[in-house]
FIMIBA-377152 format. One record per atom (N, C-alpha, C): residue number from 1; residue in one letter; y, x, z. Coordinates in Angstrom, 2 decimals. Atoms other than C-alpha are relative to their C-alpha. Layout:
N
+-----+---------+---------+---------+---------+
: num : residuo :   north :    east :      up :
+-----+---------+---------+---------+---------+
: NUM :       A :       Y :       X :       Z :
...
+-----+---------+---------+---------+---------+
END
This chain:
102
+-----+---------+---------+---------+---------+
: num : residuo :   north :    east :      up :
+-----+---------+---------+---------+---------+
:   1 :       S :   -1.44 :   -0.14 :   -0.07 :
:   1 :       S :    1.11 :   25.89 :   -0.05 :
:   1 :       S :    0.60 :   -1.30 :    0.52 :
:   2 :       I :   -0.73 :    1.17 :   -0.48 :
:   2 :       I :    3.70 :   23.50 :    1.32 :
:   2 :       I :    1.39 :    0.04 :   -0.63 :
:   3 :       I :   -1.35 :    0.11 :    0.55 :
:   3 :       I :    6.95 :   22.27 :   -0.18 :
:   3 :       I :    0.89 :   -0.59 :    1.09 :
:   4 :       V :   -0.97 :    0.46 :   -0.99 :
:   4 :       V :    9.90 :   21.92 :    2.21 :
:   4 :       V :    1.25 :   -0.44 :   -0.76 :
:   5 :       T :   -1.21 :    0.54 :    0.63 :
:   5 :       T :   12.77 :   19.70 :    1.03 :
:   5 :       T :    0.94 :   -0.41 :    1.12 :
:   6 :       V :   -1.00 :    0.29 :   -1.03 :
:   6 :       V :   15.96 :   19.48 :    3.11 :
:   6 :       V :    1.10 :   -0.84 :   -0.65 :
:   7 :       V :   -1.01 :    0.92 :    0.50 :
:   7 :       V :   18.38 :   16.58 :    2.60 :
:   7 :       V :    1.03 :   -0.22 :    1.09 :
:   8 :       E :   -1.10 :    0.21 :   -0.94 :
:   8 :       E :   21.77 :   16.33 :    4.30 :
:   8 :       E :    1.03 :   -0.90 :   -0.67 :
:   9 :       A :   -0.99 :    0.95 :    0.52 :
:   9 :       A :   24.13 :   13.37 :    3.73 :
:   9 :       A :   -0.34 :   -0.43 :   -1.43 :
:  10 :       G :    0.42 :    0.47 :    1.30 :
:  10 :       G :   22.08 :   12.25 :    0.73 :
:  10 :       G :   -0.08 :    1.06 :   -1.09 :
:  11 :       R :    0.06 :   -1.10 :    0.98 :
:  11 :       R :   22.21 :   15.65 :   -1.00 :
:  11 :       R :   -1.20 :    0.89 :    0.28 :
:  12 :       V :    1.12 :   -0.94 :   -0.15 :
:  12 :       V :   19.18 :   17.84 :   -1.62 :
:  12 :       V :    0.60 :    1.40 :    0.10 :
:  13 :       L :   -0.52 :   -1.34 :   -0.22 :
:  13 :       L :   20.09 :   21.23 :   -0.17 :
:  13 :       L :   -1.03 :    1.08 :   -0.30 :
:  14 :       L :    1.06 :   -0.99 :    0.19 :
:  14 :       L :   16.74 :   22.93 :   -0.54 :
:  14 :       L :   -1.27 :   -0.72 :   -0.40 :
:  15 :       M :    1.36 :    0.43 :    0.32 :
:  15 :       M :   13.41 :   22.34 :   -2.22 :
:  15 :       M :   -0.74 :    1.27 :   -0.37 :
:  16 :       Q :    0.64 :   -1.31 :    0.15 :
:  16 :       Q :   11.18 :   25.37 :   -1.82 :
:  16 :       Q :   -1.49 :   -0.09 :    0.30 :
:  17 :       N :    1.44 :   -0.09 :   -0.20 :
:  17 :       N :    7.47 :   26.03 :   -2.14 :
:  17 :       N :   -0.29 :    1.27 :    0.81 :
:  18 :       Y :    0.36 :   -1.14 :   -0.84 :
:  18 :       Y :    6.05 :   28.30 :    0.58 :
:  18 :       Y :   -1.51 :    0.12 :    0.08 :
:  19 :       P :    1.44 :   -0.18 :   -0.20 :
:  19 :       P :    2.58 :   29.81 :    0.76 :
:  19 :       P :   -0.32 :   -0.10 :    1.48 :
:  20 :       I :    0.43 :    0.06 :   -1.40 :
:  20 :       I :    0.73 :   29.02 :    3.95 :
:  20 :       I :   -1.45 :    0.46 :    0.09 :
:  21 :       S :    1.37 :   -0.45 :   -0.23 :
:  21 :       S :   -2.33 :   30.81 :    5.20 :
:  21 :       S :   -0.47 :   -0.43 :    1.39 :
:  22 :       H :    0.28 :    0.44 :   -1.36 :
:  22 :       H :   -2.15 :   29.52 :    8.77 :
:  22 :       H :    0.93 :   -1.17 :    0.29 :
:  23 :       G :   -0.81 :    1.17 :   -0.30 :
:  23 :       G :   -0.83 :   26.27 :   10.20 :
:  23 :       G :    1.39 :    0.32 :    0.50 :
:  24 :       A :   -1.31 :   -0.36 :   -0.54 :
:  24 :       A :    2.00 :   28.03 :   12.01 :
:  24 :       A :    0.98 :    0.41 :   -1.09 :
:  25 :       D :   -0.89 :   -0.36 :    1.11 :
:  25 :       D :    3.36 :   29.16 :    8.64 :
:  25 :       D :    0.90 :   -1.17 :   -0.38 :
:  26 :       A :   -0.79 :    1.18 :    0.35 :
:  26 :       A :    4.51 :   25.59 :    7.93 :
:  26 :       A :    1.14 :   -0.20 :    1.00 :
:  27 :       L :   -1.03 :    0.12 :   -1.03 :
:  27 :       L :    6.40 :   25.44 :   11.23 :
:  27 :       L :    1.07 :    1.07 :   -0.20 :
:  28 :       Y :   -0.95 :   -1.10 :    0.19 :
:  28 :       Y :    7.98 :   28.84 :   10.60 :
:  28 :       Y :    0.90 :   -0.27 :   -1.20 :
:  29 :       H :   -0.81 :    0.18 :    1.21 :
:  29 :       H :    9.12 :   28.07 :    7.04 :
:  29 :       H :    0.95 :   -1.19 :    0.12 :
:  30 :       T :   -0.87 :    1.17 :   -0.17 :
:  30 :       T :   10.49 :   24.64 :    7.96 :
:  30 :       T :    1.17 :    0.31 :    0.93 :
:  31 :       A :   -1.07 :   -0.35 :   -0.95 :
:  31 :       A :   12.44 :   25.89 :   10.98 :
:  31 :       A :    0.91 :    1.08 :   -0.58 :
:  32 :       N :   -0.80 :   -1.06 :    0.60 :
:  32 :       N :   13.60 :   28.98 :    9.08 :
:  32 :       N :    0.94 :   -0.55 :   -1.08 :
:  33 :       A :   -0.87 :    0.61 :    1.02 :
:  33 :       A :   14.95 :   26.85 :    6.22 :
:  33 :       A :    1.21 :   -0.65 :    0.65 :
:  34 :       L :   -1.12 :    0.62 :   -0.70 :
:  34 :       L :   17.06 :   24.84 :    8.67 :
:  34 :       L :    0.93 :    1.05 :    0.60 :
:  35 :       R :   -0.81 :   -1.07 :   -0.59 :
:  35 :       R :   18.22 :   28.02 :   10.40 :
:  35 :       R :    0.86 :    0.68 :   -1.07 :
:  36 :       Q :   -0.75 :   -0.67 :    1.05 :
:  36 :       Q :   19.24 :   29.67 :    7.12 :
:  36 :       Q :    1.10 :   -0.88 :   -0.57 :
:  37 :       L :   -1.02 :    0.93 :    0.47 :
:  37 :       L :   21.13 :   26.57 :    6.07 :
:  37 :       L :    1.00 :   -0.35 :    1.10 :
:  38 :       A :   -0.85 :    0.26 :   -1.18 :
:  38 :       A :   22.74 :   26.47 :    9.55 :
:  38 :       A :    0.11 :   -1.50 :    0.28 :
:  39 :       L :    0.03 :    1.43 :   -0.24 :
:  39 :       L :   21.67 :   22.86 :   10.02 :
:  39 :       L :   -0.80 :   -0.30 :    1.26 :
:  40 :       P :    0.80 :    0.41 :   -1.16 :
:  40 :       P :   20.51 :   21.17 :   13.20 :
:  40 :       P :   -1.23 :   -0.76 :   -0.47 :
:  41 :       G :    1.22 :    0.70 :    0.38 :
:  41 :       G :   16.96 :   19.85 :   13.05 :
:  41 :       G :    0.07 :   -1.50 :    0.21 :
:  42 :       G :    0.01 :    1.41 :   -0.36 :
:  42 :       G :   17.79 :   16.47 :   14.60 :
:  42 :       G :    0.60 :   -0.95 :   -1.00 :
:  43 :       G :   -0.67 :    0.93 :    0.90 :
:  43 :       G :   20.17 :   14.94 :   12.04 :
:  43 :       G :   -0.25 :    0.25 :   -1.46 :
:  44 :       T :    0.26 :   -0.38 :    1.37 :
:  44 :       T :   18.83 :   16.50 :    8.90 :
:  44 :       T :   -1.38 :   -0.52 :   -0.41 :
:  45 :       A :    1.29 :    0.49 :    0.49 :
:  45 :       A :   16.10 :   14.85 :    6.83 :
:  45 :       A :   -0.78 :    1.15 :   -0.62 :
:  46 :       V :    0.88 :   -1.03 :    0.53 :
:  46 :       V :   13.22 :   17.20 :    6.12 :
:  46 :       V :   -1.25 :   -0.69 :   -0.51 :
:  47 :       Y :    1.18 :    0.60 :    0.61 :
:  47 :       Y :   10.46 :   16.19 :    3.73 :
:  47 :       Y :   -0.99 :    1.09 :   -0.36 :
:  48 :       L :    1.06 :   -0.94 :    0.31 :
:  48 :       L :    7.14 :   17.95 :    3.29 :
:  48 :       L :   -0.93 :   -0.60 :   -1.04 :
:  49 :       S :    1.12 :    0.38 :    0.84 :
:  49 :       S :    4.48 :   17.83 :    0.66 :
:  49 :       S :   -0.89 :    1.22 :   -0.11 :
:  50 :       G :    0.92 :   -1.13 :    0.10 :
:  50 :       G :    1.42 :   19.96 :    0.17 :
:  50 :       G :   -1.21 :   -0.19 :    0.87 :
:  51 :       E :    1.30 :   -0.01 :   -0.64 :
:  51 :       E :   -1.69 :   20.88 :    2.03 :
:  51 :       E :    0.08 :   -0.02 :    1.53 :
:  52 :       L :   -0.12 :    0.15 :   -1.45 :
:  52 :       L :   -0.89 :   19.70 :    5.55 :
:  52 :       L :   -0.41 :   -1.42 :    0.36 :
:  53 :       A :    0.50 :    1.32 :   -0.39 :
:  53 :       A :   -2.73 :   16.84 :    7.20 :
:  53 :       A :    0.97 :   -0.67 :    0.97 :
:  54 :       E :   -0.93 :    0.75 :   -0.85 :
:  54 :       E :   -0.61 :   14.14 :    8.81 :
:  54 :       E :   -0.49 :   -0.10 :    1.44 :
:  55 :       D :    0.53 :    0.09 :   -1.35 :
:  55 :       D :   -2.93 :   13.99 :   11.81 :
:  55 :       D :   -0.21 :    1.37 :    0.64 :
:  56 :       A :    0.15 :   -1.36 :   -0.54 :
:  56 :       A :   -2.86 :   17.77 :   12.33 :
:  56 :       A :    0.93 :    0.19 :    1.19 :
:  57 :       P :   -0.87 :   -0.29 :   -1.15 :
:  57 :       P :   -1.49 :   18.97 :   15.69 :
:  57 :       P :    1.30 :    0.68 :   -0.43 :
:  58 :       L :   -1.20 :   -0.68 :    0.48 :
:  58 :       L :    0.95 :   21.15 :   13.75 :
:  58 :       L :    1.04 :   -1.01 :   -0.50 :
:  59 :       Y :   -0.93 :    1.01 :    0.47 :
:  59 :       Y :    2.48 :   18.10 :   12.07 :
:  59 :       Y :    0.66 :   -0.71 :    1.18 :
:  60 :       Q :   -0.55 :    0.63 :   -1.19 :
:  60 :       Q :    2.92 :   16.48 :   15.47 :
:  60 :       Q :    1.04 :    0.90 :    0.66 :
:  61 :       E :   -0.97 :   -0.95 :   -0.55 :
:  61 :       E :    4.68 :   19.63 :   16.69 :
:  61 :       E :    1.26 :    0.03 :   -0.84 :
:  62 :       L :   -1.17 :    0.06 :    0.89 :
:  62 :       L :    6.95 :   19.57 :   13.65 :
:  62 :       L :    0.81 :   -1.26 :    0.26 :
:  63 :       M :   -0.68 :    1.26 :   -0.28 :
:  63 :       M :    7.77 :   15.92 :   14.43 :
:  63 :       M :    0.83 :    0.09 :    1.28 :
:  64 :       Q :   -0.76 :   -0.16 :   -1.23 :
:  64 :       Q :    8.89 :   16.92 :   17.93 :
:  64 :       Q :    1.27 :    0.82 :   -0.25 :
:  65 :       E :   -1.14 :   -0.86 :    0.30 :
:  65 :       E :   11.20 :   19.60 :   16.53 :
:  65 :       E :    0.99 :   -0.66 :   -0.95 :
:  66 :       M :   -0.82 :    0.63 :    1.04 :
:  66 :       M :   12.50 :   17.51 :   13.61 :
:  66 :       M :   -0.37 :   -1.47 :   -0.12 :
:  67 :       P :    0.36 :    1.41 :    0.01 :
:  67 :       P :   12.41 :   13.77 :   14.26 :
:  67 :       P :    0.17 :   -0.67 :   -1.37 :
:  68 :       A :   -0.22 :    0.60 :    1.31 :
:  68 :       A :   13.66 :   13.04 :   10.71 :
:  68 :       A :   -0.94 :    0.57 :   -1.05 :
:  69 :       L :    0.99 :   -0.58 :    0.90 :
:  69 :       L :   10.54 :   14.60 :    9.18 :
:  69 :       L :   -0.75 :   -1.10 :   -0.72 :
:  70 :       G :    0.74 :    0.98 :    0.79 :
:  70 :       G :    8.85 :   12.71 :    6.38 :
:  70 :       G :   -0.79 :    0.69 :   -1.09 :
:  71 :       W :    0.82 :   -0.52 :    1.08 :
:  71 :       W :    6.58 :   13.13 :    3.39 :
:  71 :       W :    0.61 :   -0.35 :   -1.35 :
:  72 :       L :   -0.25 :    0.32 :    1.40 :
:  72 :       L :    7.37 :   13.37 :   -0.30 :
:  72 :       L :   -1.33 :   -0.48 :   -0.55 :
:  73 :       V :    1.26 :    0.55 :    0.49 :
:  73 :       V :    4.76 :   11.17 :   -1.93 :
:  73 :       V :    0.02 :   -0.11 :   -1.52 :
:  74 :       R :    0.09 :    0.02 :    1.47 :
:  74 :       R :    3.52 :   11.13 :   -5.50 :
:  74 :       R :    0.52 :   -1.34 :   -0.52 :
:  75 :       P :   -0.57 :    1.22 :    0.59 :
:  75 :       P :    5.20 :    8.61 :   -7.80 :
:  75 :       P :   -1.03 :   -1.11 :   -0.14 :
:  76 :       G :    0.90 :    1.14 :    0.09 :
:  76 :       G :    3.69 :    5.16 :   -7.79 :
:  76 :       G :   -0.01 :   -0.65 :   -1.37 :
:  77 :       V :   -0.10 :    0.61 :    1.33 :
:  77 :       V :    4.45 :    4.49 :  -11.46 :
:  77 :       V :   -1.18 :    0.30 :   -0.91 :
:  78 :       F :    1.14 :   -0.39 :    0.82 :
:  78 :       F :    1.18 :    5.99 :  -12.71 :
:  78 :       F :   -1.28 :   -0.67 :    0.51 :
:  79 :       N :    1.35 :    0.41 :   -0.37 :
:  79 :       N :   -2.40 :    4.78 :  -12.72 :
:  79 :       N :   -0.81 :    1.28 :    0.17 :
:  80 :       Y :    0.72 :   -1.22 :   -0.30 :
:  80 :       Y :   -4.28 :    7.60 :  -11.03 :
:  80 :       Y :   -1.51 :   -0.24 :   -0.07 :
:  81 :       V :    1.45 :    0.09 :   -0.01 :
:  81 :       V :   -7.97 :    8.32 :  -11.39 :
:  81 :       V :   -0.44 :   -0.26 :    1.45 :
:  82 :       P :    0.43 :    0.34 :   -1.35 :
:  82 :       P :   -9.97 :    7.05 :   -8.39 :
:  82 :       P :   -0.12 :    1.20 :    0.95 :
:  83 :       A :    0.14 :   -1.18 :   -0.86 :
:  83 :       A :  -10.52 :   10.61 :   -7.11 :
:  83 :       A :    1.30 :    0.33 :    0.74 :
:  84 :       F :   -1.27 :   -0.26 :   -0.68 :
:  84 :       F :   -6.80 :   10.78 :   -6.22 :
:  84 :       F :    0.07 :   -0.73 :    1.33 :
:  85 :       A :   -0.02 :    0.75 :   -1.26 :
:  85 :       A :   -7.43 :    8.19 :   -3.51 :
:  85 :       A :   -0.64 :    0.79 :    1.14 :
:  86 :       D :    0.62 :   -0.84 :   -1.03 :
:  86 :       D :   -9.44 :   10.86 :   -1.66 :
:  86 :       D :    1.00 :    0.95 :    0.64 :
:  87 :       Y :   -1.01 :   -0.92 :   -0.50 :
:  87 :       Y :   -6.25 :   12.85 :   -1.08 :
:  87 :       Y :    1.21 :   -0.76 :    0.52 :
:  88 :       P :   -1.24 :    0.65 :   -0.48 :
:  88 :       P :   -3.15 :   11.97 :    0.95 :
:  88 :       P :    1.06 :   -0.04 :   -1.10 :
:  89 :       A :   -1.02 :    0.19 :    1.04 :
:  89 :       A :   -0.18 :   10.78 :   -1.12 :
:  89 :       A :    0.98 :    1.17 :   -0.10 :
:  90 :       H :   -0.93 :   -1.12 :    0.07 :
:  90 :       H :    1.83 :   13.91 :   -0.26 :
:  90 :       H :   -0.62 :    1.24 :   -0.64 :
:  91 :       Y :    0.63 :   -1.08 :    0.74 :
:  91 :       Y :   -0.71 :   16.17 :   -1.96 :
:  91 :       Y :    0.39 :   -0.14 :   -1.48 :
:  92 :       F :   -0.25 :   -0.04 :    1.45 :
:  92 :       F :    0.07 :   17.17 :   -5.58 :
:  92 :       F :    1.34 :   -0.64 :   -0.39 :
:  93 :       Y :   -1.30 :    0.62 :    0.30 :
:  93 :       Y :    3.66 :   15.86 :   -5.36 :
:  93 :       Y :    0.66 :    0.63 :   -1.21 :
:  94 :       T :   -0.70 :   -0.69 :    1.09 :
:  94 :       T :    5.09 :   18.50 :   -7.69 :
:  94 :       T :   -0.67 :   -0.29 :   -1.33 :
:  95 :       L :    0.75 :    0.23 :    1.23 :
:  95 :       L :    2.38 :   18.08 :  -10.30 :
:  95 :       L :    0.22 :   -1.40 :   -0.55 :
:  96 :       T :   -0.15 :    1.37 :    0.46 :
:  96 :       T :    2.62 :   14.31 :  -10.46 :
:  96 :       T :    1.46 :   -0.34 :   -0.31 :
:  97 :       S :   -1.40 :    0.24 :    0.27 :
:  97 :       S :    6.42 :   14.32 :  -10.35 :
:  97 :       S :    0.42 :    0.59 :   -1.34 :
:  98 :       L :   -0.29 :   -0.61 :    1.30 :
:  98 :       L :    6.57 :   16.67 :  -13.32 :
:  98 :       L :   -0.46 :   -0.89 :   -1.14 :
:  99 :       A :    0.51 :    0.89 :    1.04 :
:  99 :       A :    4.52 :   14.19 :  -15.31 :
:  99 :       A :    0.98 :   -1.12 :   -0.29 :
: 100 :       S :   -0.97 :    1.08 :    0.22 :
: 100 :       S :    7.27 :   11.59 :  -14.84 :
: 100 :       S :    1.19 :    0.47 :   -0.83 :
: 101 :       C :   -1.09 :   -0.54 :    0.82 :
: 101 :       C :    9.69 :   13.90 :  -16.68 :
: 101 :       C :   -0.32 :   -0.03 :   -1.49 :
: 102 :       A :    0.42 :   -0.06 :    1.41 :
: 102 :       A :    7.70 :   13.72 :  -19.91 :
: 102 :       A :    0.48 :   -1.19 :   -0.79 :
+-----+---------+---------+---------+---------+
END
């Protein structure tokens, strides 16, 4: 799955988890979120987290469509087990962020 977060003028307008079975699903859900919110892709900050590799061609295509694209990364306030270093920082964002609420 992938989490798409849309921020406009410092306000979070959308934070939605979408299932992805194919790489194009991430492009579809991200563009569709902006379309439904009636926001232009260029001036709106869009953050992703989930199972998408930063070096994937799909991510590069998303960057062309939405230059303000970035990653939500797991909080740095925790000491993670060494196995977490094997995964990009944008993986498990929701899980690790929930832990900071405890």
